[in-house]
Structure formats: C-alpha cells, structure tokens
C-alpha positions in Angstrom: 108.4 43.4 -2.9 111.2 45.7 -1.8 114.2 44.5 0.4 114.0 46.8 3.4 117.3 46.0 4.9 117.9 44.9 8.5 117.6 47.3 11.4 115.9 50.3 9.6 112.7 51.5 11.2 109.6 51.1 9.1 106.9 53.6 10.1 104.0 55.6 8.8 102.9 55.2 5.2 105.8 52.9 4.4 104.7 50.5 7.2 101.0 50.7 6.0 102.1 49.8 2.5 104.2 46.9 3.8 101.3 45.6 5.9 99.1 45.5 2.8 101.7 43.8 0.6 102.6 41.2 3.3 98.9 40.5 4.0 98.3 39.9 0.3 101.3 37.6 -0.2 100.6 35.6 3.0 96.9 35.2 2.0 98.2 33.9 -1.4 100.0 31.1 0.4 103.6 32.4 0.9 105.2 31.5 4.2 106.4 34.0 6.9 110.0 32.7 6.3 109.8 33.4 2.6 108.5 36.9 3.2 111.2 37.6 5.7 113.9 36.5 3.3 112.5 38.6 0.5 112.1 41.7 2.6 115.5 41.3 4.4 113.7 41.4 7.8 113.4 38.8 10.6 110.7 36.2 11.0 109.6 38.1 14.1 109.3 41.4 12.3 107.1 39.9 9.5 105.1 38.0 12.1 104.4 41.2 14.0 103.5 43.2 10.9 101.0 40.4 9.9 99.5 40.4 13.4 99.1 44.2 13.2 97.2 43.8 9.9 94.7 41.4 11.5 95.6 38.3 9.5 94.7 35.0 11.0 98.0 33.2 11.0 98.2 29.6 9.8 99.4 26.8 12.0 102.7 25.0 11.5 103.0 23.0 8.4 106.1 21.0 9.2 106.7 18.0 11.5 106.6 18.5 15.2 109.4 17.6 17.6 107.4 15.3 19.8 108.1 11.7 20.6 108.2 9.4 17.6 105.1 7.3 17.2 105.5 3.6 17.0 
C-alpha cells in the first residue's frame, strides 16, 4: 500500500482505490492503527474512509479503562 503523506487531499479515483485497498486489508484482520501507519495518514482519516466504504468496524480488542475487578 502506498504512503500518501500527511495533509494531502485524497479525492476521486485515488480515494476510490484507497477505499478498496483499506477495506480488503481491514477485512483480512489488519488494525486501523496499522493501516494508518502504513499509509502515513491519521487514525481518524482511515476510520472515515473505512466508514465511507460501508465496512462494519470491529470493536476494541484491548483492555478497557474501567475500574479494576476484584
């Protein structure tokens, strides 16, 4: 996957291609954070593109910050 660089607008055919690639990688089990690092974009950008593509986003996998159970 191509590193897009931070701050550059991604529109049109390039965005459509990116949606397809991100959707495929996310469905294969990659995390949003991994995809963000690989593309050079923010977590929020990748999350937004995945949402645009209609992907059902997975829940958190890590521990929550609630009170400790005894």
